[in-house]
C-alpha positions in Angstrom: 121.2 109.9 21.0 120.7 107.4 23.9 117.9 105.6 25.0 116.8 107.9 28.0 117.5 110.9 25.6 115.2 109.8 23.0 112.6 108.2 25.5 112.3 111.8 27.2 112.8 114.5 24.1 115.9 115.3 25.5 117.5 118.8 23.8 121.0 120.5 24.7 121.2 124.1 23.8 123.7 127.3 24.6 127.4 127.0 24.9 128.3 128.2 28.3 130.1 126.1 30.4 128.0 126.0 33.3 124.8 124.0 32.9 120.9 124.7 33.8 118.5 121.8 33.7 115.1 123.0 33.4 112.2 120.4 34.3 108.5 121.2 33.8 105.8 119.8 36.0 102.4 117.7 35.5 99.9 119.2 32.7 102.8 120.6 30.7 105.9 120.0 28.9 109.3 121.3 28.1 107.7 124.1 25.6 106.7 126.2 28.7 110.2 127.3 28.9 110.4 128.5 25.5 110.2 132.1 27.0 113.0 131.8 29.3 115.3 129.7 27.4 116.8 132.6 25.0 117.7 134.7 27.9 119.8 131.5 29.2 121.5 130.1 26.0 124.1 132.9 25.7 125.7 132.3 29.4 124.7 128.5 29.9 124.6 125.3 28.4 120.7 124.1 28.9 119.2 120.9 29.4 115.5 120.2 28.6 113.6 117.2 28.8 109.9 116.0 28.9 108.8 113.6 32.2 107.5 110.8 31.4 103.7 110.8 31.0 103.8 114.3 29.1 101.6 114.3 25.9 104.9 114.5 23.7 106.5 111.4 25.1 105.4 107.7 24.0 102.3 106.7 25.9 103.4 103.1 25.6 106.7 103.9 27.5 104.7 105.1 30.8 104.9 102.5 33.9 102.1 103.1 36.3 103.9 101.3 38.9 107.2 103.2 38.5 105.3 106.3 38.5 103.1 105.7 41.6 105.8 107.7 43.4 108.4 110.2 42.7 111.0 107.8 42.6 110.6 106.8 39.0 111.0 110.5 37.9 114.2 110.5 40.4 115.6 107.7 38.3 114.6 109.4 35.0 116.4 112.5 36.1 119.8 110.6 37.3 119.9 108.6 34.0 119.7 111.8 31.7 122.2 113.8 33.5 124.4 110.4 33.5 123.6 109.9 30.0 124.7 113.3 29.5 127.9 113.0 31.3 126.9 116.0 33.8 128.9 116.4 36.5 127.0 119.7 38.3 124.3 121.5 37.0 121.7 124.2 38.7 118.2 122.4 38.4 115.4 124.5 37.7 112.0 122.4 38.6 108.7 123.6 38.4 105.9 122.0 40.9 106.2 118.0 40.4 110.0 118.5 39.0 110.7 120.6 41.9 110.2 117.8 44.2 112.1 115.7 42.1 114.8 117.8 42.2 114.8 118.0 46.2 114.8 114.0 46.0 117.5 113.6 43.7 119.6 116.2 45.2 119.6 114.3 48.9 121.0 111.0 47.4 123.6 112.7 44.8 124.2 116.7 46.3 127.1 116.4 44.0 125.2 116.4 40.9 123.4 120.2 41.9 125.1 123.6 42.7 121.5 124.8 43.5 117.9 123.8 43.1 115.6 126.5 42.0 112.0 125.8 43.1 109.1 127.2 41.1 105.5 126.7 43.0 106.7 123.8 44.7 104.5 121.9 47.5 105.9 119.0 49.6 102.6 117.8 50.3 99.2 119.5 48.9 96.5 117.7 51.4 95.7 119.5 54.3 96.8 118.1 57.5 97.1 119.0 61.4 98.9 122.1 61.8 99.6 122.1 58.0 98.1 124.2 54.9 98.7 122.4 52.1 95.8 124.1 50.3 93.0 120.9 50.0 90.9 118.6 51.7 90.8 115.2 50.2 87.0 115.9 49.6 88.1 118.4 47.1 90.7 115.9 46.0 88.4 113.3 45.5 86.0 115.6 43.0 89.0 116.7 40.9 89.3 113.0 40.2 86.0 112.1 39.6 86.3 115.1 37.1 89.1 113.7 35.2 87.3 110.0 35.1 83.8 111.3 33.8 85.2 114.1 31.3 88.7 114.6 30.8 88.4 117.3 28.1 85.9 119.0 30.2 88.0 118.8 33.1 90.9 120.3 31.0 88.6 123.1 30.2 87.9 123.7 33.7 90.9 123.1 35.4 93.5 125.1 33.3 92.1 129.0 33.8 91.6 128.1 37.9 95.1 127.0 38.0 96.7 129.2 35.7 94.6 132.7 37.1 92.9 133.6 34.2 90.2 133.5 31.3 90.5 130.8 28.5 91.1 133.7 26.1 94.7 134.1 28.0 97.7 132.7 26.1 99.3 131.5 29.6 95.4 129.1 29.8 95.2 128.6 26.4 98.6 126.8 26.1 98.4 125.4 29.2 95.2 123.7 28.1 96.8 122.5 25.4 99.6 120.5 27.0 97.3 119.0 29.8 95.0 118.1 26.9 97.5 116.1 25.1 98.0 114.0 27.9 96.2 110.4 27.9 93.5 110.4 30.1 94.4 107.3 32.2 98.0 108.8 32.8 96.7 112.1 33.7 94.3 110.3 36.5 97.5 108.2 37.5 99.9 111.2 37.7 97.3 113.4 39.4 96.9 110.8 42.4 100.9 110.6 42.5 101.5 114.3 43.0 98.4 115.5 45.1 98.8 112.5 47.4 102.6 112.2 48.1 103.9 113.7 51.5 107.4 114.7 51.3 108.0 116.7 54.3 110.0 114.8 56.1 112.8 114.5 53.3 113.1 118.6 53.2 115.7 118.6 56.0 117.9 116.5 54.0 118.5 118.4 51.8 122.3 120.2 51.7 122.4 121.7 48.2 121.6 125.9 48.3 117.8 126.6 47.5 115.8 129.5 46.0 112.1 129.4 46.3 110.2 131.1 43.6 106.2 131.5 44.8 103.1 133.3 42.4 100.9 134.6 45.3 98.0 133.5 43.1 98.3 129.8 42.9 95.2 128.0 43.5 97.1 124.6 44.2 100.3 126.0 45.9 99.1 128.6 48.7 102.0 131.2 49.8 102.4 129.8 53.3 103.4 126.7 51.7 106.4 128.4 50.2 107.4 129.8 53.7 106.9 126.2 55.2 109.7 125.0 52.7 112.0 128.1 53.6 111.6 127.0 57.3 112.2 123.4 56.4 114.6 122.9 53.9 118.4 122.5 54.5 120.5 124.1 51.9 120.1 127.6 53.6 117.0 128.6 51.1 116.0 132.0 49.8 112.4 132.6 48.3 110.7 135.1 46.9 106.9 135.8 45.9 105.7 137.0 42.7 102.5 138.6 42.0 101.7 136.8 38.7 102.6 133.1 37.4 106.2 132.8 36.3 105.1 129.7 34.2 102.2 127.4 33.5 100.6 125.4 36.1 101.9 121.7 36.6 
Protein backbone atom coordinates (compact mmCIF):
# COMPACT_ATOMS: atom_id res chain seq x y z
CA UNK A 1 0.00 0.00 0.00
CA UNK A 2 1.35 3.42 -0.96
CA UNK A 3 1.64 6.47 1.27
CA UNK A 4 -1.48 8.11 -0.19
CA UNK A 5 -3.56 4.97 0.22
CA UNK A 6 -2.42 4.51 3.81
CA UNK A 7 -3.03 8.15 4.78
CA UNK A 8 -6.60 8.03 3.45
CA UNK A 9 -7.43 4.47 4.56
CA UNK A 10 -8.17 3.54 0.95
CA UNK A 11 -10.14 0.32 0.44
CA UNK A 12 -10.98 -1.38 -2.84
CA UNK A 13 -13.77 -3.96 -2.87
CA UNK A 14 -15.80 -5.67 -5.57
CA UNK A 15 -14.86 -7.36 -8.82
CA UNK A 16 -16.58 -5.42 -11.58
CA UNK A 17 -14.81 -3.83 -14.52
CA UNK A 18 -16.33 -0.40 -13.95
CA UNK A 19 -15.05 1.66 -11.02
CA UNK A 20 -17.18 3.59 -8.54
CA UNK A 21 -15.51 6.00 -6.13
CA UNK A 22 -17.44 6.81 -2.94
CA UNK A 23 -16.36 10.04 -1.23
CA UNK A 24 -17.88 11.19 2.07
CA UNK A 25 -18.35 14.70 3.39
CA UNK A 26 -17.65 16.77 6.48
CA UNK A 27 -18.23 15.07 9.82
CA UNK A 28 -18.35 11.54 8.45
CA UNK A 29 -15.93 8.90 7.16
CA UNK A 30 -16.15 6.08 4.66
CA UNK A 31 -18.32 4.03 7.05
CA UNK A 32 -21.22 6.24 5.93
CA UNK A 33 -21.42 4.08 2.76
CA UNK A 34 -21.67 0.74 4.57
CA UNK A 35 -25.30 0.15 3.60
CA UNK A 36 -24.68 1.05 -0.05
CA UNK A 37 -21.50 -0.93 -0.73
CA UNK A 38 -23.10 -4.42 -0.59
CA UNK A 39 -25.39 -3.39 -3.46
CA UNK A 40 -22.44 -2.38 -5.63
CA UNK A 41 -19.71 -4.98 -5.15
CA UNK A 42 -21.20 -7.60 -7.47
CA UNK A 43 -21.26 -5.15 -10.38
CA UNK A 44 -18.53 -2.58 -9.69
CA UNK A 45 -15.05 -2.25 -8.28
CA UNK A 46 -15.64 0.18 -5.42
CA UNK A 47 -13.02 2.57 -4.06
CA UNK A 48 -13.59 4.08 -0.62
CA UNK A 49 -11.37 6.53 1.20
CA UNK A 50 -11.39 8.97 4.11
CA UNK A 51 -10.98 12.69 3.57
CA UNK A 52 -8.08 14.12 5.52
CA UNK A 53 -9.41 15.47 8.79
CA UNK A 54 -11.94 12.69 9.32
CA UNK A 55 -11.67 11.07 12.75
CA UNK A 56 -10.30 7.92 11.14
CA UNK A 57 -7.27 9.73 9.67
CA UNK A 58 -4.07 10.72 11.44
CA UNK A 59 -4.56 14.33 12.58
CA UNK A 60 -0.81 14.91 12.33
CA UNK A 61 -1.20 14.69 8.54
CA UNK A 62 -3.73 17.51 8.45
CA UNK A 63 -2.26 20.64 6.87
CA UNK A 64 -4.39 23.63 7.84
CA UNK A 65 -3.13 25.72 4.95
CA UNK A 66 -3.58 22.97 2.35
CA UNK A 67 -7.18 22.36 3.39
CA UNK A 68 -8.12 26.01 3.74
CA UNK A 69 -9.57 25.61 0.21
CA UNK A 70 -11.20 22.69 -1.56
CA UNK A 71 -8.18 22.38 -3.84
CA UNK A 72 -6.34 20.42 -1.15
CA UNK A 73 -9.03 17.75 -1.28
CA UNK A 74 -8.95 17.79 -5.08
CA UNK A 75 -5.21 17.06 -5.02
CA UNK A 76 -5.86 14.17 -2.62
CA UNK A 77 -8.55 12.66 -4.85
CA UNK A 78 -6.37 12.91 -7.95
CA UNK A 79 -3.44 11.37 -6.08
CA UNK A 80 -5.58 8.41 -5.00
CA UNK A 81 -6.82 7.83 -8.55
CA UNK A 82 -3.26 8.04 -9.86
CA UNK A 83 -1.89 5.64 -7.25
CA UNK A 84 -4.64 3.12 -8.04
CA UNK A 85 -4.11 3.66 -11.79
CA UNK A 86 -7.76 4.58 -12.32
CA UNK A 87 -8.40 5.68 -15.90
CA UNK A 88 -12.15 6.33 -15.58
CA UNK A 89 -14.69 6.17 -12.77
CA UNK A 90 -18.19 7.02 -11.64
CA UNK A 91 -17.66 9.46 -8.79
CA UNK A 92 -20.22 9.65 -5.97
CA UNK A 93 -19.56 12.64 -3.76
CA UNK A 94 -21.53 13.70 -0.72
CA UNK A 95 -21.68 17.39 0.26
CA UNK A 96 -18.06 18.59 0.55
CA UNK A 97 -16.85 15.77 -1.70
CA UNK A 98 -19.47 16.53 -4.33
CA UNK A 99 -17.82 19.87 -5.02
CA UNK A 100 -14.38 18.26 -4.82
CA UNK A 101 -15.50 15.93 -7.60
CA UNK A 102 -16.80 18.88 -9.61
CA UNK A 103 -13.44 20.66 -9.41
CA UNK A 104 -11.45 17.50 -10.16
CA UNK A 105 -13.60 16.78 -13.21
CA UNK A 106 -12.92 20.26 -14.61
CA UNK A 107 -9.16 19.79 -14.55
CA UNK A 108 -9.19 16.04 -15.38
CA UNK A 109 -12.45 15.25 -17.21
CA UNK A 110 -11.06 12.04 -18.73
CA UNK A 111 -10.97 10.45 -15.26
CA UNK A 112 -14.72 10.75 -14.70
CA UNK A 113 -17.49 9.13 -16.74
CA UNK A 114 -20.20 10.52 -14.44
CA UNK A 115 -20.56 12.62 -11.30
CA UNK A 116 -23.28 11.72 -8.80
CA UNK A 117 -23.68 14.69 -6.47
CA UNK A 118 -25.46 14.03 -3.17
CA UNK A 119 -26.60 17.06 -1.15
CA UNK A 120 -24.19 19.29 -3.02
CA UNK A 121 -23.95 23.05 -2.66
CA UNK A 122 -21.69 25.51 -4.52
CA UNK A 123 -22.23 28.11 -1.77
CA UNK A 124 -23.88 27.85 1.65
CA UNK A 125 -23.99 31.58 2.31
CA UNK A 126 -26.85 33.68 0.99
CA UNK A 127 -26.00 36.29 -1.61
CA UNK A 128 -27.83 38.74 -3.86
CA UNK A 129 -30.26 36.71 -5.99
CA UNK A 130 -28.96 33.50 -4.43
CA UNK A 131 -30.34 31.53 -1.48
CA UNK A 132 -27.75 29.17 -0.03
CA UNK A 133 -29.46 28.62 3.31
CA UNK A 134 -27.33 30.62 5.76
CA UNK A 135 -26.76 34.21 6.79
CA UNK A 136 -23.25 35.12 7.92
CA UNK A 137 -24.54 35.73 11.45
CA UNK A 138 -25.77 32.13 11.61
CA UNK A 139 -22.41 30.80 10.50
CA UNK A 140 -20.64 32.96 13.07
CA UNK A 141 -22.84 31.39 15.76
CA UNK A 142 -22.00 27.94 14.39
CA UNK A 143 -18.26 28.66 14.66
CA UNK A 144 -18.70 30.04 18.17
CA UNK A 145 -20.45 26.81 19.17
CA UNK A 146 -17.58 24.68 17.87
CA UNK A 147 -15.03 26.82 19.74
CA UNK A 148 -16.85 26.98 23.05
CA UNK A 149 -17.92 23.35 23.57
CA UNK A 150 -17.31 20.95 20.71
CA UNK A 151 -19.03 17.95 22.30
CA UNK A 152 -22.18 19.94 23.04
CA UNK A 153 -22.11 21.42 19.54
CA UNK A 154 -21.93 17.93 18.01
CA UNK A 155 -24.90 16.79 20.08
CA UNK A 156 -26.99 19.73 18.89
CA UNK A 157 -25.79 19.87 15.29
CA UNK A 158 -26.26 16.20 14.40
CA UNK A 159 -30.06 15.93 14.88
CA UNK A 160 -30.62 19.31 13.23
CA UNK A 161 -28.73 18.37 10.08
CA UNK A 162 -29.73 14.73 9.77
CA UNK A 163 -33.34 15.49 10.61
CA UNK A 164 -34.19 13.21 13.51
CA UNK A 165 -33.96 12.77 17.26
CA UNK A 166 -30.91 11.57 19.17
CA UNK A 167 -32.35 8.06 19.37
CA UNK A 168 -32.29 7.52 15.62
CA UNK A 169 -29.50 5.37 14.20
CA UNK A 170 -28.60 7.97 11.57
CA UNK A 171 -28.20 10.74 14.15
CA UNK A 172 -26.18 8.55 16.49
CA UNK A 173 -23.89 7.46 13.67
CA UNK A 174 -23.30 11.02 12.50
CA UNK A 175 -22.75 12.16 16.08
CA UNK A 176 -20.13 9.44 16.49
CA UNK A 177 -18.12 10.29 13.38
CA UNK A 178 -18.46 14.03 13.97
CA UNK A 179 -17.25 13.76 17.56
CA UNK A 180 -14.27 11.64 16.44
CA UNK A 181 -12.85 14.66 14.62
CA UNK A 182 -10.32 16.80 16.43
CA UNK A 183 -12.13 20.05 17.36
CA UNK A 184 -9.58 22.42 15.82
CA UNK A 185 -9.68 20.45 12.55
CA UNK A 186 -13.48 20.46 12.58
CA UNK A 187 -13.41 24.21 13.08
CA UNK A 188 -11.00 24.77 10.21
CA UNK A 189 -12.98 22.56 7.84
CA UNK A 190 -16.29 24.14 8.79
CA UNK A 191 -14.90 27.55 7.85
CA UNK A 192 -13.49 26.19 4.58
CA UNK A 193 -16.77 24.57 3.61
CA UNK A 194 -19.31 27.15 4.71
CA UNK A 195 -17.40 30.09 3.28
CA UNK A 196 -16.48 28.75 -0.17
CA UNK A 197 -18.11 29.95 -3.37
CA UNK A 198 -17.90 27.52 -6.31
CA UNK A 199 -20.65 29.05 -8.42
CA UNK A 200 -18.24 30.40 -11.03
CA UNK A 201 -16.89 26.88 -11.67
CA UNK A 202 -20.15 25.10 -12.41
CA UNK A 203 -20.42 25.99 -16.09
CA UNK A 204 -16.96 24.53 -16.73
CA UNK A 205 -18.11 20.99 -15.99
CA UNK A 206 -18.30 18.75 -19.08
CA UNK A 207 -18.86 15.41 -17.35
CA UNK A 208 -22.48 14.12 -17.12
CA UNK A 209 -23.92 14.84 -13.67
CA UNK A 210 -26.76 13.40 -11.62
CA UNK A 211 -27.94 15.39 -8.59
CA UNK A 212 -29.58 13.71 -5.60
CA UNK A 213 -31.11 16.06 -3.04
CA UNK A 214 -33.10 15.47 0.13
CA UNK A 215 -36.23 17.57 0.54
CA UNK A 216 -35.40 17.82 4.27
CA UNK A 217 -31.91 19.23 4.47
CA UNK A 218 -31.04 22.00 6.91
CA UNK A 219 -27.78 22.86 5.15
CA UNK A 220 -28.77 22.48 1.49
CA UNK A 221 -32.23 23.75 0.49
CA UNK A 222 -33.92 22.16 -2.53
CA UNK A 223 -33.58 25.44 -4.44
CA UNK A 224 -29.80 24.91 -4.38
CA UNK A 225 -30.21 21.62 -6.25
CA UNK A 226 -32.28 23.46 -8.86
CA UNK A 227 -29.57 26.12 -9.07
CA UNK A 228 -27.01 23.38 -9.68
CA UNK A 229 -29.16 21.83 -12.39
CA UNK A 230 -29.43 25.13 -14.19
CA UNK A 231 -25.76 26.10 -13.76
CA UNK A 232 -23.80 22.88 -14.24
CA UNK A 233 -22.41 21.83 -17.58
CA UNK A 234 -22.58 18.14 -18.39
CA UNK A 235 -26.36 17.91 -18.95
CA UNK A 236 -27.27 17.38 -15.29
CA UNK A 237 -30.38 15.58 -14.12
CA UNK A 238 -31.69 15.53 -10.58
CA UNK A 239 -34.12 13.88 -8.23
CA UNK A 240 -35.34 14.85 -4.80
CA UNK A 241 -35.71 12.40 -1.93
CA UNK A 242 -38.16 12.79 0.97
CA UNK A 243 -35.53 11.52 3.42
CA UNK A 244 -31.81 11.88 3.78
CA UNK A 245 -29.93 9.29 1.76
CA UNK A 246 -26.85 9.42 4.03
CA UNK A 247 -25.72 11.12 7.17
CA UNK A 248 -24.91 14.73 6.44
CA UNK A 249 -21.61 16.36 5.94
